[in-house]
mmCIF file of the N, C-alpha and C atoms, coordinates in Angstrom:
data_MODEL
# 
_entry.id   MODEL 
# 
loop_
_atom_site.group_PDB 
_atom_site.id 
_atom_site.type_symbol 
_atom_site.label_atom_id 
_atom_site.label_alt_id 
_atom_site.label_comp_id 
_atom_site.label_asym_id 
_atom_site.label_entity_id 
_atom_site.label_seq_id 
_atom_site.pdbx_PDB_ins_code 
_atom_site.Cartn_x 
_atom_site.Cartn_y 
_atom_site.Cartn_z 
_atom_site.occupancy 
_atom_site.B_iso_or_equiv 
_atom_site.pdbx_formal_charge 
_atom_site.auth_seq_id 
_atom_site.auth_comp_id 
_atom_site.auth_asym_id 
_atom_site.auth_atom_id 
_atom_site.pdbx_PDB_model_num 
ATOM 1   N N  . UNK A 1 1  ? -3.547 -11.248 4.980   1.00 0.00 ? 1  UNK A N  1 
ATOM 2   C CA . UNK A 1 1  ? -2.345 -10.821 4.248   1.00 0.00 ? 1  UNK A CA 1 
ATOM 3   C C  . UNK A 1 1  ? -2.761 -9.766  3.245   1.00 0.00 ? 1  UNK A C  1 
ATOM 4   N N  . UNK A 1 2  ? -2.055 -8.669  3.225   1.00 0.00 ? 2  UNK A N  1 
ATOM 5   C CA . UNK A 1 2  ? -2.304 -7.561  2.302   1.00 0.00 ? 2  UNK A CA 1 
ATOM 6   C C  . UNK A 1 2  ? -1.656 -7.867  0.957   1.00 0.00 ? 2  UNK A C  1 
ATOM 7   N N  . UNK A 1 3  ? -2.391 -7.613  -0.107  1.00 0.00 ? 3  UNK A N  1 
ATOM 8   C CA . UNK A 1 3  ? -1.912 -7.806  -1.458  1.00 0.00 ? 3  UNK A CA 1 
ATOM 9   C C  . UNK A 1 3  ? -1.942 -6.476  -2.168  1.00 0.00 ? 3  UNK A C  1 
ATOM 10  N N  . UNK A 1 4  ? -0.874 -6.135  -2.893  1.00 0.00 ? 4  UNK A N  1 
ATOM 11  C CA . UNK A 1 4  ? -0.874 -4.871  -3.606  1.00 0.00 ? 4  UNK A CA 1 
ATOM 12  C C  . UNK A 1 4  ? 0.489  -4.548  -4.120  1.00 0.00 ? 4  UNK A C  1 
ATOM 13  N N  . UNK A 1 5  ? 0.622  -3.305  -4.567  1.00 0.00 ? 5  UNK A N  1 
ATOM 14  C CA . UNK A 1 5  ? 1.864  -2.826  -5.177  1.00 0.00 ? 5  UNK A CA 1 
ATOM 15  C C  . UNK A 1 5  ? 2.013  -1.352  -4.911  1.00 0.00 ? 5  UNK A C  1 
ATOM 16  N N  . UNK A 1 6  ? 3.275  -0.896  -4.639  1.00 0.00 ? 6  UNK A N  1 
ATOM 17  C CA . UNK A 1 6  ? 3.573  0.528   -4.471  1.00 0.00 ? 6  UNK A CA 1 
ATOM 18  C C  . UNK A 1 6  ? 4.744  0.857   -5.399  1.00 0.00 ? 6  UNK A C  1 
ATOM 19  N N  . UNK A 1 7  ? 4.608  1.946   -6.177  1.00 0.00 ? 7  UNK A N  1 
ATOM 20  C CA . UNK A 1 7  ? 5.658  2.397   -7.047  1.00 0.00 ? 7  UNK A CA 1 
ATOM 21  C C  . UNK A 1 7  ? 5.765  3.931   -6.913  1.00 0.00 ? 7  UNK A C  1 
ATOM 22  N N  . UNK A 1 8  ? 6.976  4.404   -6.647  1.00 0.00 ? 8  UNK A N  1 
ATOM 23  C CA . UNK A 1 8  ? 7.236  5.845   -6.555  1.00 0.00 ? 8  UNK A CA 1 
ATOM 24  C C  . UNK A 1 8  ? 8.133  6.264   -7.699  1.00 0.00 ? 8  UNK A C  1 
ATOM 25  N N  . UNK A 1 9  ? 7.886  7.433   -8.259  1.00 0.00 ? 9  UNK A N  1 
ATOM 26  C CA . UNK A 1 9  ? 8.668  7.974   -9.349  1.00 0.00 ? 9  UNK A CA 1 
ATOM 27  C C  . UNK A 1 9  ? 9.280  9.296   -8.895  1.00 0.00 ? 9  UNK A C  1 
ATOM 28  N N  . UNK A 1 10 ? 10.608 9.399   -9.084  1.00 0.00 ? 10 UNK A N  1 
ATOM 29  C CA . UNK A 1 10 ? 11.300 10.604  -8.658  1.00 0.00 ? 10 UNK A CA 1 
ATOM 30  C C  . UNK A 1 10 ? 12.054 11.258  -9.810  1.00 0.00 ? 10 UNK A C  1 
ATOM 31  N N  . UNK A 1 11 ? 12.282 12.557  -9.724  1.00 0.00 ? 11 UNK A N  1 
ATOM 32  C CA . UNK A 1 11 ? 13.076 13.293  -10.685 1.00 0.00 ? 11 UNK A CA 1 
ATOM 33  C C  . UNK A 1 11 ? 14.532 12.834  -10.561 1.00 0.00 ? 11 UNK A C  1 
ATOM 34  N N  . UNK A 1 12 ? 15.155 12.471  -11.670 1.00 0.00 ? 12 UNK A N  1 
ATOM 35  C CA . UNK A 1 12 ? 16.515 11.933  -11.633 1.00 0.00 ? 12 UNK A CA 1 
ATOM 36  C C  . UNK A 1 12 ? 17.549 12.960  -11.155 1.00 0.00 ? 12 UNK A C  1 
ATOM 37  N N  . UNK A 1 13 ? 17.309 14.243  -11.422 1.00 0.00 ? 13 UNK A N  1 
ATOM 38  C CA . UNK A 1 13 ? 18.285 15.272  -11.040 1.00 0.00 ? 13 UNK A CA 1 
ATOM 39  C C  . UNK A 1 13 ? 18.114 15.724  -9.597  1.00 0.00 ? 13 UNK A C  1 
ATOM 40  N N  . UNK A 1 14 ? 16.879 16.011  -9.205  1.00 0.00 ? 14 UNK A N  1 
ATOM 41  C CA . UNK A 1 14 ? 16.616 16.585  -7.877  1.00 0.00 ? 14 UNK A CA 1 
ATOM 42  C C  . UNK A 1 14 ? 16.249 15.555  -6.808  1.00 0.00 ? 14 UNK A C  1 
ATOM 43  N N  . UNK A 1 15 ? 15.809 14.381  -7.223  1.00 0.00 ? 15 UNK A N  1 
ATOM 44  C CA . UNK A 1 15 ? 15.333 13.387  -6.288  1.00 0.00 ? 15 UNK A CA 1 
ATOM 45  C C  . UNK A 1 15 ? 13.945 13.609  -5.759  1.00 0.00 ? 15 UNK A C  1 
ATOM 46  N N  . UNK A 1 16 ? 13.304 14.684  -6.247  1.00 0.00 ? 16 UNK A N  1 
ATOM 47  C CA . UNK A 1 16 ? 11.969 15.048  -5.766  1.00 0.00 ? 16 UNK A CA 1 
ATOM 48  C C  . UNK A 1 16 ? 10.925 14.026  -6.243  1.00 0.00 ? 16 UNK A C  1 
ATOM 49  N N  . UNK A 1 17 ? 10.039 13.656  -5.345  1.00 0.00 ? 17 UNK A N  1 
ATOM 50  C CA . UNK A 1 17 ? 8.968  12.711  -5.660  1.00 0.00 ? 17 UNK A CA 1 
ATOM 51  C C  . UNK A 1 17 ? 7.992  13.333  -6.648  1.00 0.00 ? 17 UNK A C  1 
ATOM 52  N N  . UNK A 1 18 ? 7.824  12.714  -7.791  1.00 0.00 ? 18 UNK A N  1 
ATOM 53  C CA . UNK A 1 18 ? 6.919  13.193  -8.841  1.00 0.00 ? 18 UNK A CA 1 
ATOM 54  C C  . UNK A 1 18 ? 5.531  12.546  -8.785  1.00 0.00 ? 18 UNK A C  1 
ATOM 55  N N  . UNK A 1 19 ? 5.493  11.329  -8.301  1.00 0.00 ? 19 UNK A N  1 
ATOM 56  C CA . UNK A 1 19 ? 4.221  10.619  -8.240  1.00 0.00 ? 19 UNK A CA 1 
ATOM 57  C C  . UNK A 1 19 ? 4.393  9.291   -7.526  1.00 0.00 ? 19 UNK A C  1 
ATOM 58  N N  . UNK A 1 20 ? 3.246  8.766   -7.137  1.00 0.00 ? 20 UNK A N  1 
ATOM 59  C CA . UNK A 1 20 ? 3.209  7.493   -6.410  1.00 0.00 ? 20 UNK A CA 1 
ATOM 60  C C  . UNK A 1 20 ? 1.945  6.739   -6.765  1.00 0.00 ? 20 UNK A C  1 
ATOM 61  N N  . UNK A 1 21 ? 2.136  5.501   -7.160  1.00 0.00 ? 21 UNK A N  1 
ATOM 62  C CA . UNK A 1 21 ? 0.987  4.638   -7.472  1.00 0.00 ? 21 UNK A CA 1 
ATOM 63  C C  . UNK A 1 21 ? 0.899  3.565   -6.374  1.00 0.00 ? 21 UNK A C  1 
ATOM 64  N N  . UNK A 1 22 ? -0.299 3.440   -5.819  1.00 0.00 ? 22 UNK A N  1 
ATOM 65  C CA . UNK A 1 22 ? -0.529 2.411   -4.801  1.00 0.00 ? 22 UNK A CA 1 
ATOM 66  C C  . UNK A 1 22 ? -1.776 1.668   -5.197  1.00 0.00 ? 22 UNK A C  1 
ATOM 67  N N  . UNK A 1 23 ? -1.607 0.364   -5.402  1.00 0.00 ? 23 UNK A N  1 
ATOM 68  C CA . UNK A 1 23 ? -2.704 -0.511  -5.707  1.00 0.00 ? 23 UNK A CA 1 
ATOM 69  C C  . UNK A 1 23 ? -2.876 -1.446  -4.481  1.00 0.00 ? 23 UNK A C  1 
ATOM 70  N N  . UNK A 1 24 ? -3.932 -1.156  -3.701  1.00 0.00 ? 24 UNK A N  1 
ATOM 71  C CA . UNK A 1 24 ? -4.132 -1.928  -2.474  1.00 0.00 ? 24 UNK A CA 1 
ATOM 72  C C  . UNK A 1 24 ? -5.505 -1.508  -1.887  1.00 0.00 ? 24 UNK A C  1 
ATOM 73  N N  . UNK A 1 25 ? -6.075 -2.393  -1.107  1.00 0.00 ? 25 UNK A N  1 
ATOM 74  C CA . UNK A 1 25 ? -7.328 -2.053  -0.435  1.00 0.00 ? 25 UNK A CA 1 
ATOM 75  C C  . UNK A 1 25 ? -7.089 -0.940  0.595   1.00 0.00 ? 25 UNK A C  1 
ATOM 76  N N  . UNK A 1 26 ? -5.863 -0.788  1.060   1.00 0.00 ? 26 UNK A N  1 
ATOM 77  C CA . UNK A 1 26 ? -5.537 0.210   2.066   1.00 0.00 ? 26 UNK A CA 1 
ATOM 78  C C  . UNK A 1 26 ? -4.723 1.368   1.498   1.00 0.00 ? 26 UNK A C  1 
ATOM 79  N N  . UNK A 1 27 ? -4.856 1.612   0.199   1.00 0.00 ? 27 UNK A N  1 
ATOM 80  C CA . UNK A 1 27 ? -4.116 2.727   -0.421  1.00 0.00 ? 27 UNK A CA 1 
ATOM 81  C C  . UNK A 1 27 ? -4.411 4.054   0.228   1.00 0.00 ? 27 UNK A C  1 
ATOM 82  N N  . UNK A 1 28 ? -5.630 4.275   0.652   1.00 0.00 ? 28 UNK A N  1 
ATOM 83  C CA . UNK A 1 28 ? -5.986 5.532   1.301   1.00 0.00 ? 28 UNK A CA 1 
ATOM 84  C C  . UNK A 1 28 ? -5.238 5.778   2.585   1.00 0.00 ? 28 UNK A C  1 
ATOM 85  N N  . UNK A 1 29 ? -4.817 4.709   3.260   1.00 0.00 ? 29 UNK A N  1 
ATOM 86  C CA . UNK A 1 29 ? -4.046 4.827   4.489   1.00 0.00 ? 29 UNK A CA 1 
ATOM 87  C C  . UNK A 1 29 ? -2.570 5.087   4.173   1.00 0.00 ? 29 UNK A C  1 
ATOM 88  N N  . UNK A 1 30 ? -2.144 4.748   3.010   1.00 0.00 ? 30 UNK A N  1 
ATOM 89  C CA . UNK A 1 30 ? -0.707 4.797   2.666   1.00 0.00 ? 30 UNK A CA 1 
ATOM 90  C C  . UNK A 1 30 ? -0.311 6.057   1.845   1.00 0.00 ? 30 UNK A C  1 
ATOM 91  N N  . UNK A 1 31 ? -1.235 6.682   1.175   1.00 0.00 ? 31 UNK A N  1 
ATOM 92  C CA . UNK A 1 31 ? -0.909 7.743   0.229   1.00 0.00 ? 31 UNK A CA 1 
ATOM 93  C C  . UNK A 1 31 ? -0.455 9.046   0.882   1.00 0.00 ? 31 UNK A C  1 
ATOM 94  N N  . UNK A 1 32 ? -0.808 9.219   2.152   1.00 0.00 ? 32 UNK A N  1 
ATOM 95  C CA . UNK A 1 32 ? -0.530 10.507  2.805   1.00 0.00 ? 32 UNK A CA 1 
ATOM 96  C C  . UNK A 1 32 ? 0.942  10.856  2.880   1.00 0.00 ? 32 UNK A C  1 
ATOM 97  N N  . UNK A 1 33 ? 1.805  9.885   3.085   1.00 0.00 ? 33 UNK A N  1 
ATOM 98  C CA . UNK A 1 33 ? 3.253  10.163  3.134   1.00 0.00 ? 33 UNK A CA 1 
ATOM 99  C C  . UNK A 1 33 ? 3.726  10.675  1.806   1.00 0.00 ? 33 UNK A C  1 
ATOM 100 N N  . UNK A 1 34 ? 3.278  10.124  0.690   1.00 0.00 ? 34 UNK A N  1 
ATOM 101 C CA . UNK A 1 34 ? 3.687  10.578  -0.618  1.00 0.00 ? 34 UNK A CA 1 
ATOM 102 C C  . UNK A 1 34 ? 3.141  11.992  -0.909  1.00 0.00 ? 34 UNK A C  1 
ATOM 103 N N  . UNK A 1 35 ? 1.913  12.252  -0.552  1.00 0.00 ? 35 UNK A N  1 
ATOM 104 C CA . UNK A 1 35 ? 1.322  13.570  -0.745  1.00 0.00 ? 35 UNK A CA 1 
ATOM 105 C C  . UNK A 1 35 ? 2.106  14.617  0.026   1.00 0.00 ? 35 UNK A C  1 
ATOM 106 N N  . UNK A 1 36 ? 2.443  14.353  1.266   1.00 0.00 ? 36 UNK A N  1 
ATOM 107 C CA . UNK A 1 36 ? 3.213  15.316  2.080   1.00 0.00 ? 36 UNK A CA 1 
ATOM 108 C C  . UNK A 1 36 ? 4.570  15.567  1.483   1.00 0.00 ? 36 UNK A C  1 
ATOM 109 N N  . UNK A 1 37 ? 5.215  14.533  0.979   1.00 0.00 ? 37 UNK A N  1 
ATOM 110 C CA . UNK A 1 37 ? 6.512  14.711  0.338   1.00 0.00 ? 37 UNK A CA 1 
ATOM 111 C C  . UNK A 1 37 ? 6.431  15.539  -0.904  1.00 0.00 ? 37 UNK A C  1 
ATOM 112 N N  . UNK A 1 38 ? 5.377  15.352  -1.694  1.00 0.00 ? 38 UNK A N  1 
ATOM 113 C CA . UNK A 1 38 ? 5.228  16.106  -2.922  1.00 0.00 ? 38 UNK A CA 1 
ATOM 114 C C  . UNK A 1 38 ? 4.984  17.581  -2.628  1.00 0.00 ? 38 UNK A C  1 
ATOM 115 N N  . UNK A 1 39 ? 4.160  17.853  -1.651  1.00 0.00 ? 39 UNK A N  1 
ATOM 116 C CA . UNK A 1 39 ? 3.846  19.246  -1.270  1.00 0.00 ? 39 UNK A CA 1 
ATOM 117 C C  . UNK A 1 39 ? 5.104  19.940  -0.737  1.00 0.00 ? 39 UNK A C  1 
ATOM 118 N N  . UNK A 1 40 ? 5.924  19.227  0.028   1.00 0.00 ? 40 UNK A N  1 
ATOM 119 C CA . UNK A 1 40 ? 7.111  19.796  0.632   1.00 0.00 ? 40 UNK A CA 1 
ATOM 120 C C  . UNK A 1 40 ? 8.349  19.708  -0.245  1.00 0.00 ? 40 UNK A C  1 
ATOM 121 N N  . UNK A 1 41 ? 8.194  19.110  -1.419  1.00 0.00 ? 41 UNK A N  1 
ATOM 122 C CA . UNK A 1 41 ? 9.315  18.962  -2.357  1.00 0.00 ? 41 UNK A CA 1 
ATOM 123 C C  . UNK A 1 41 ? 10.504 18.202  -1.712  1.00 0.00 ? 41 UNK A C  1 
ATOM 124 N N  . UNK A 1 42 ? 10.180 17.153  -0.956  1.00 0.00 ? 42 UNK A N  1 
ATOM 125 C CA . UNK A 1 42 ? 11.186 16.383  -0.219  1.00 0.00 ? 42 UNK A CA 1 
ATOM 126 C C  . UNK A 1 42 ? 11.831 15.338  -1.145  1.00 0.00 ? 42 UNK A C  1 
ATOM 127 N N  . UNK A 1 43 ? 13.163 15.294  -1.150  1.00 0.00 ? 43 UNK A N  1 
ATOM 128 C CA . UNK A 1 43 ? 13.821 14.261  -1.951  1.00 0.00 ? 43 UNK A CA 1 
ATOM 129 C C  . UNK A 1 43 ? 13.493 12.841  -1.404  1.00 0.00 ? 43 UNK A C  1 
ATOM 130 N N  . UNK A 1 44 ? 13.349 11.892  -2.267  1.00 0.00 ? 44 UNK A N  1 
ATOM 131 C CA . UNK A 1 44 ? 13.001 10.533  -1.842  1.00 0.00 ? 44 UNK A CA 1 
ATOM 132 C C  . UNK A 1 44 ? 14.076 9.903   -0.957  1.00 0.00 ? 44 UNK A C  1 
ATOM 133 N N  . UNK A 1 45 ? 15.359 10.239  -1.171  1.00 0.00 ? 45 UNK A N  1 
ATOM 134 C CA . UNK A 1 45 ? 16.416 9.658   -0.349  1.00 0.00 ? 45 UNK A CA 1 
ATOM 135 C C  . UNK A 1 45 ? 16.241 10.041  1.111   1.00 0.00 ? 45 UNK A C  1 
ATOM 136 N N  . UNK A 1 46 ? 15.759 11.254  1.391   1.00 0.00 ? 46 UNK A N  1 
ATOM 137 C CA . UNK A 1 46 ? 15.641 11.700  2.775   1.00 0.00 ? 46 UNK A CA 1 
ATOM 138 C C  . UNK A 1 46 ? 14.627 10.838  3.534   1.00 0.00 ? 46 UNK A C  1 
ATOM 139 N N  . UNK A 1 47 ? 13.552 10.485  2.928   1.00 0.00 ? 47 UNK A N  1 
ATOM 140 C CA . UNK A 1 47 ? 12.520 9.700   3.600   1.00 0.00 ? 47 UNK A CA 1 
ATOM 141 C C  . UNK A 1 47 ? 12.827 8.229   3.502   1.00 0.00 ? 47 UNK A C  1 
ATOM 142 N N  . UNK A 1 48 ? 13.476 7.807   2.425   1.00 0.00 ? 48 UNK A N  1 
ATOM 143 C CA . UNK A 1 48 ? 13.807 6.381   2.276   1.00 0.00 ? 48 UNK A CA 1 
ATOM 144 C C  . UNK A 1 48 ? 14.793 5.958   3.375   1.00 0.00 ? 48 UNK A C  1 
ATOM 145 N N  . UNK A 1 49 ? 15.590 6.877   3.887   1.00 0.00 ? 49 UNK A N  1 
ATOM 146 C CA . UNK A 1 49 ? 16.537 6.567   4.968   1.00 0.00 ? 49 UNK A CA 1 
ATOM 147 C C  . UNK A 1 49 ? 15.853 6.489   6.327   1.00 0.00 ? 49 UNK A C  1 
ATOM 148 N N  . UNK A 1 50 ? 14.651 7.065   6.455   1.00 0.00 ? 50 UNK A N  1 
ATOM 149 C CA . UNK A 1 50 ? 13.974 7.103   7.739   1.00 0.00 ? 50 UNK A CA 1 
ATOM 150 C C  . UNK A 1 50 ? 13.452 5.736   8.074   1.00 0.00 ? 50 UNK A C  1 
ATOM 151 N N  . UNK A 1 51 ? 13.423 5.428   9.378   1.00 0.00 ? 51 UNK A N  1 
ATOM 152 C CA . UNK A 1 51 ? 12.919 4.148   9.833   1.00 0.00 ? 51 UNK A CA 1 
ATOM 153 C C  . UNK A 1 51 ? 11.397 4.159   9.722   1.00 0.00 ? 51 UNK A C  1 
ATOM 154 N N  . UNK A 1 52 ? 10.865 3.151   9.096   1.00 0.00 ? 52 UNK A N  1 
ATOM 155 C CA . UNK A 1 52 ? 9.430  2.937   9.007   1.00 0.00 ? 52 UNK A CA 1 
ATOM 156 C C  . UNK A 1 52 ? 9.070  1.716   9.805   1.00 0.00 ? 52 UNK A C  1 
ATOM 157 N N  . UNK A 1 53 ? 7.995  1.763   10.488  1.00 0.00 ? 53 UNK A N  1 
ATOM 158 C CA . UNK A 1 53 ? 7.566  0.621   11.356  1.00 0.00 ? 53 UNK A CA 1 
ATOM 159 C C  . UNK A 1 53 ? 7.428  -0.647  10.507  1.00 0.00 ? 53 UNK A C  1 
ATOM 160 N N  . UNK A 1 54 ? 7.865  -1.736  11.062  1.00 0.00 ? 54 UNK A N  1 
ATOM 161 C CA . UNK A 1 54 ? 7.801  -3.030  10.357  1.00 0.00 ? 54 UNK A CA 1 
ATOM 162 C C  . UNK A 1 54 ? 7.256  -4.070  11.351  1.00 0.00 ? 54 UNK A C  1 
ATOM 163 N N  . UNK A 1 55 ? 6.434  -4.967  11.018  1.00 0.00 ? 55 UNK A N  1 
ATOM 164 C CA . UNK A 1 55 ? 5.823  -5.154  9.706   1.00 0.00 ? 55 UNK A CA 1 
ATOM 165 C C  . UNK A 1 55 ? 4.520  -4.397  9.592   1.00 0.00 ? 55 UNK A C  1 
ATOM 166 N N  . UNK A 1 56 ? 4.542  -3.338  8.869   1.00 0.00 ? 56 UNK A N  1 
ATOM 167 C CA . UNK A 1 56 ? 3.324  -2.541  8.605   1.00 0.00 ? 56 UNK A CA 1 
ATOM 168 C C  . UNK A 1 56 ? 3.363  -2.122  7.117   1.00 0.00 ? 56 UNK A C  1 
ATOM 169 N N  . UNK A 1 57 ? 2.294  -1.517  6.697   1.00 0.00 ? 57 UNK A N  1 
ATOM 170 C CA . UNK A 1 57 ? 2.230  -1.068  5.305   1.00 0.00 ? 57 UNK A CA 1 
ATOM 171 C C  . UNK A 1 57 ? 3.231  0.027   4.992   1.00 0.00 ? 57 UNK A C  1 
ATOM 172 N N  . UNK A 1 58 ? 3.663  0.784   6.021   1.00 0.00 ? 58 UNK A N  1 
ATOM 173 C CA . UNK A 1 58 ? 4.601  1.837   5.790   1.00 0.00 ? 58 UNK A CA 1 
ATOM 174 C C  . UNK A 1 58 ? 5.952  1.259   5.298   1.00 0.00 ? 58 UNK A C  1 
ATOM 175 N N  . UNK A 1 59 ? 6.225  0.035   5.632   1.00 0.00 ? 59 UNK A N  1 
ATOM 176 C CA . UNK A 1 59 ? 7.470  -0.590  5.135   1.00 0.00 ? 59 UNK A CA 1 
ATOM 177 C C  . UNK A 1 59 ? 7.426  -0.725  3.630   1.00 0.00 ? 59 UNK A C  1 
ATOM 178 N N  . UNK A 1 60 ? 6.256  -0.901  3.061   1.00 0.00 ? 60 UNK A N  1 
ATOM 179 C CA . UNK A 1 60 ? 6.131  -0.952  1.601   1.00 0.00 ? 60 UNK A CA 1 
ATOM 180 C C  . UNK A 1 60 ? 6.474  0.388   0.980   1.00 0.00 ? 60 UNK A C  1 
ATOM 181 N N  . UNK A 1 61 ? 6.046  1.470   1.619   1.00 0.00 ? 61 UNK A N  1 
ATOM 182 C CA . UNK A 1 61 ? 6.360  2.808   1.102   1.00 0.00 ? 61 UNK A CA 1 
ATOM 183 C C  . UNK A 1 61 ? 7.872  3.035   1.131   1.00 0.00 ? 61 UNK A C  1 
ATOM 184 N N  . UNK A 1 62 ? 8.524  2.653   2.239   1.00 0.00 ? 62 UNK A N  1 
ATOM 185 C CA . UNK A 1 62 ? 9.966  2.825   2.324   1.00 0.00 ? 62 UNK A CA 1 
ATOM 186 C C  . UNK A 1 62 ? 10.673 2.080   1.206   1.00 0.00 ? 62 UNK A C  1 
ATOM 187 N N  . UNK A 1 63 ? 10.266 0.859   0.951   1.00 0.00 ? 63 UNK A N  1 
ATOM 188 C CA . UNK A 1 63 ? 10.850 0.065   -0.129  1.00 0.00 ? 63 UNK A CA 1 
ATOM 189 C C  . UNK A 1 63 ? 10.691 0.717   -1.476  1.00 0.00 ? 63 UNK A C  1 
ATOM 190 N N  . UNK A 1 64 ? 9.508  1.280   -1.747  1.00 0.00 ? 64 UNK A N  1 
ATOM 191 C CA . UNK A 1 64 ? 9.245  1.955   -3.006  1.00 0.00 ? 64 UNK A CA 1 
ATOM 192 C C  . UNK A 1 64 ? 10.070 3.228   -3.113  1.00 0.00 ? 64 UNK A C  1 
ATOM 193 N N  . UNK A 1 65 ? 10.232 3.962   -2.011  1.00 0.00 ? 65 UNK A N  1 
ATOM 194 C CA . UNK A 1 65 ? 11.054 5.173   -2.035  1.00 0.00 ? 65 UNK A CA 1 
ATOM 195 C C  . UNK A 1 65 ? 12.517 4.858   -2.256  1.00 0.00 ? 65 UNK A C  1 
ATOM 196 N N  . UNK A 1 66 ? 13.000 3.798   -1.634  1.00 0.00 ? 66 UNK A N  1 
ATOM 197 C CA . UNK A 1 66 ? 14.386 3.383   -1.854  1.00 0.00 ? 66 UNK A CA 1 
ATOM 198 C C  . UNK A 1 66 ? 14.629 3.036   -3.309  1.00 0.00 ? 66 UNK A C  1 
ATOM 199 N N  . UNK A 1 67 ? 13.678 2.345   -3.888  1.00 0.00 ? 67 UNK A N  1 
ATOM 200 C CA . UNK A 1 67 ? 13.802 1.988   -5.316  1.00 0.00 ? 67 UNK A CA 1 
ATOM 201 C C  . UNK A 1 67 ? 13.813 3.225   -6.186  1.00 0.00 ? 67 UNK A C  1 
ATOM 202 N N  . UNK A 1 68 ? 12.942 4.191   -5.890  1.00 0.00 ? 68 UNK A N  1 
ATOM 203 C CA . UNK A 1 68 ? 12.874 5.439   -6.652  1.00 0.00 ? 68 UNK A CA 1 
ATOM 204 C C  . UNK A 1 68 ? 14.176 6.274   -6.489  1.00 0.00 ? 68 UNK A C  1 
ATOM 205 N N  . UNK A 1 69 ? 14.796 6.140   -5.342  1.00 0.00 ? 69 UNK A N  1 
ATOM 206 C CA . UNK A 1 69 ? 16.038 6.873   -5.081  1.00 0.00 ? 69 UNK A CA 1 
ATOM 207 C C  . UNK A 1 69 ? 17.220 6.316   -5.853  1.00 0.00 ? 69 UNK A C  1 
ATOM 208 N N  . UNK A 1 70 ? 17.085 5.092   -6.319  1.00 0.00 ? 70 UNK A N  1 
ATOM 209 C CA . UNK A 1 70 ? 18.086 4.484   -7.143  1.00 0.00 ? 70 UNK A CA 1 
ATOM 210 C C  . UNK A 1 70 ? 19.130 3.771   -6.369  1.00 0.00 ? 70 UNK A C  1 
# 
């Protein structure tokens, strides 16, 4: 069982991802989605709506993005 935490922070006006904190042994496998979003200036709502494979660690990223989207 994986133990950890994911938190994403977005700009309230633009929805752009400003940062992502991942505390997990597999953080290195999970951070790439957040990095790509930040480079592309992608709003969190756009990716939070996308289907993420479940049950995988990517489901944690989707949950964090949905929370950041408000």
